N, C-alpha and C positions, 0 to 999 in steps of 0.2 A: 592902462589903463587904469585912471586914477582915482579912487569912488575916496571921497566925507567920510571924514576919520566917527562924524560927528549922526553919523546913520546907523539908525539898522538895515538892516535888509530880511527878503520872505528866499526860501527857496523857486516860488516862483518869479522874482527879479525883479521887485515893488520894495520901494527905498517908501521909510518914516521916521518922517523927523517932529521925535518930541519935546510939546512946547508948552509947558500946564497940561493944562490938564486932553487941551486940544492936536492934535496932533495930523504931520502932511500928510501925504502917500503924494509917493512918482509911482513910474518905467526907469532903471536901472541904466547906465548909454550901452552894457552889454543888451537888449531886452528890445534900446530903438535900437543899434547896427541891427540885431537879426533881422528883428519886421525891414527895416528897407524906409523905400521914403509913405512916412504917419501919412496919410489923407481923409481918416473921419474917427472922434472917437467917438465912444456913447459914454458916459457919469451916470449916477446915482442920482441921483436927486434928492435934493437938501431935506430932511426929517427921513429919508431912509435910514432903516435897519442894516450891517450887515453881521455874516456871520466870515470869521477868517477860512482865509479858503476858498468860502464859494464865488462862482464866480460875483464881480458886480457890475461891470459893464464888460460892454467892446470894443476894440483898437483895430482899428482897420489901415495896412499897411499895401505896395504896391505889387505886398509878396503873396499876403493871409490875411487870414482878420482873425487875432484875438483875442480870447477873455479873458480880460480888466478878474485880478483879484483882492479880493478882503487880508491886505492885512492882519485886520485884531478884529474885534467881535467892537461891534461902535456905531453911533447914529450918523450921520453925514449933516454937518457944518454946512456945508460953502464945497463952491463946485469952483474948477475954472475955468471962466466964458472967454479966458481970452484963445485959451489952447481947443474950444468947439472949436472957435472960429476958424483958428485959424492953428489944425496941430503939425506940424511943418516944424513948429520950436519944439515939442515935448524931444524933435533929432535935435536941433542946434542946440538945446537947454534939458538933456533931460531933469537934471539937480535946480534949474534954478526958474524959471518961468515957464519949465512945462513939468510942473507941482499937477496933479488933475487933480484932489478934493481934500474937505481937512474934516480928518473923523476923531470923534469923540470918543475912548477907549470906554468903553464898559469891564471886558476884560485885560488879562495879565496877560501880551503878544507873549508869542516864543519864536522871536526876531535869532537873526544874524549879525552878529560883530561885522567891525569892515573885514577883517581876516578869516576871519568863516565863513565870508561869500570871494573875499576872493579869490578863495581856494576850491570854492564848487566851480567858478568862474575860468576858472585857469585850464588855460587845451584848450577850449570851450570855443 
Protein backbone atom coordinates (compact mmCIF):
# COMPACT_ATOMS: atom_id res chain seq x y z
CA UNK A 1 0.00 0.00 0.00
CA UNK A 2 1.41 3.38 -0.98
CA UNK A 3 0.69 6.21 1.45
CA UNK A 4 1.10 9.88 0.57
CA UNK A 5 3.94 11.20 2.74
CA UNK A 6 2.40 14.67 3.01
CA UNK A 7 -0.62 13.45 5.00
CA UNK A 8 -1.20 12.73 8.68
CA UNK A 9 -3.26 9.74 9.82
CA UNK A 10 -5.44 8.55 12.69
CA UNK A 11 -5.55 5.07 14.20
CA UNK A 12 -9.19 5.02 13.01
CA UNK A 13 -7.92 5.21 9.38
CA UNK A 14 -8.75 8.81 8.50
CA UNK A 15 -6.20 11.00 6.75
CA UNK A 16 -5.75 14.74 7.09
CA UNK A 17 -4.02 17.12 4.68
CA UNK A 18 -3.10 20.43 6.27
CA UNK A 19 -3.34 23.48 4.00
CA UNK A 20 -3.09 26.62 6.10
CA UNK A 21 -5.86 26.85 8.66
CA UNK A 22 -8.15 24.47 6.76
CA UNK A 23 -7.40 20.76 6.43
CA UNK A 24 -8.94 18.18 4.11
CA UNK A 25 -10.11 14.87 5.58
CA UNK A 26 -10.74 11.46 4.04
CA UNK A 27 -10.37 7.76 4.79
CA UNK A 28 -7.34 5.70 3.84
CA UNK A 29 -7.01 2.98 1.21
CA UNK A 30 -6.75 0.50 4.07
CA UNK A 31 -10.17 1.58 5.38
CA UNK A 32 -11.74 1.70 1.93
CA UNK A 33 -10.48 -1.81 1.15
CA UNK A 34 -11.72 -3.13 4.50
CA UNK A 35 -15.16 -1.58 3.97
CA UNK A 36 -15.62 -3.01 0.50
CA UNK A 37 -17.92 -1.30 -1.97
CA UNK A 38 -19.08 1.98 -0.38
CA UNK A 39 -22.74 2.64 -1.18
CA UNK A 40 -23.70 5.53 1.13
CA UNK A 41 -21.96 8.23 3.11
CA UNK A 42 -23.35 10.61 5.73
CA UNK A 43 -21.16 13.63 6.41
CA UNK A 44 -21.36 16.41 8.98
CA UNK A 45 -22.92 19.69 7.87
CA UNK A 46 -21.03 22.88 7.11
CA UNK A 47 -20.83 24.84 10.36
CA UNK A 48 -20.90 21.76 12.61
CA UNK A 49 -18.30 21.56 15.35
CA UNK A 50 -16.54 18.20 15.69
CA UNK A 51 -14.38 16.71 18.44
CA UNK A 52 -11.32 14.57 17.72
CA UNK A 53 -12.08 10.88 18.03
CA UNK A 54 -15.85 11.32 18.09
CA UNK A 55 -18.20 10.10 15.39
CA UNK A 56 -19.20 12.76 12.87
CA UNK A 57 -20.76 10.65 10.12
CA UNK A 58 -21.25 7.17 8.71
CA UNK A 59 -19.95 5.18 5.81
CA UNK A 60 -22.10 2.29 4.62
CA UNK A 61 -20.75 -0.44 2.39
CA UNK A 62 -22.07 -3.71 1.09
CA UNK A 63 -20.37 -5.32 4.13
CA UNK A 64 -21.23 -3.00 7.04
CA UNK A 65 -21.94 0.46 8.39
CA UNK A 66 -18.96 2.22 10.01
CA UNK A 67 -18.68 5.44 11.95
CA UNK A 68 -16.59 8.25 10.52
CA UNK A 69 -14.45 9.85 13.22
CA UNK A 70 -13.19 13.42 13.34
CA UNK A 71 -9.37 13.46 13.19
CA UNK A 72 -9.17 16.76 15.10
CA UNK A 73 -11.28 19.34 16.90
CA UNK A 74 -12.68 21.96 14.60
CA UNK A 75 -15.44 23.41 12.45
CA UNK A 76 -16.65 21.88 9.20
CA UNK A 77 -16.17 24.47 6.45
CA UNK A 78 -16.93 22.36 3.36
CA UNK A 79 -18.25 18.88 2.53
CA UNK A 80 -17.63 16.91 -0.63
CA UNK A 81 -21.08 16.75 -2.25
CA UNK A 82 -19.62 14.72 -5.13
CA UNK A 83 -18.78 11.84 -2.78
CA UNK A 84 -22.30 11.96 -1.31
CA UNK A 85 -23.73 11.70 -4.84
CA UNK A 86 -21.28 8.96 -5.86
CA UNK A 87 -19.84 7.18 -2.79
CA UNK A 88 -17.91 4.72 -4.99
CA UNK A 89 -15.25 7.42 -5.49
CA UNK A 90 -14.13 6.64 -1.91
CA UNK A 91 -13.01 3.22 -3.17
CA UNK A 92 -11.56 4.40 -6.48
CA UNK A 93 -9.73 7.55 -5.29
CA UNK A 94 -9.63 7.75 -1.46
CA UNK A 95 -6.69 10.19 -1.37
CA UNK A 96 -8.04 12.40 -4.19
CA UNK A 97 -11.64 12.86 -5.31
CA UNK A 98 -12.82 10.74 -2.36
CA UNK A 99 -12.04 13.40 0.24
CA UNK A 100 -14.92 13.84 2.68
CA UNK A 101 -14.83 17.26 4.33
CA UNK A 102 -12.70 20.28 5.10
CA UNK A 103 -12.08 21.22 8.69
CA UNK A 104 -10.86 24.43 10.33
CA UNK A 105 -8.81 22.91 13.16
CA UNK A 106 -9.18 24.54 16.56
CA UNK A 107 -6.80 22.33 18.55
CA UNK A 108 -3.51 20.53 18.06
CA UNK A 109 -4.41 17.11 16.68
CA UNK A 110 -2.50 14.02 17.83
CA UNK A 111 -1.92 12.29 14.50
CA UNK A 112 0.38 9.65 13.05
CA UNK A 113 3.00 10.27 10.37
CA UNK A 114 3.22 8.00 7.34
CA UNK A 115 5.69 5.55 8.91
CA UNK A 116 3.67 5.20 12.11
CA UNK A 117 0.44 4.60 10.16
CA UNK A 118 2.16 2.08 7.89
CA UNK A 119 3.42 0.24 10.97
CA UNK A 120 -0.10 0.29 12.45
CA UNK A 121 -1.66 -1.30 9.37
CA UNK A 122 1.24 -3.63 8.53
CA UNK A 123 -0.04 -7.17 8.37
CA UNK A 124 -3.60 -6.04 8.94
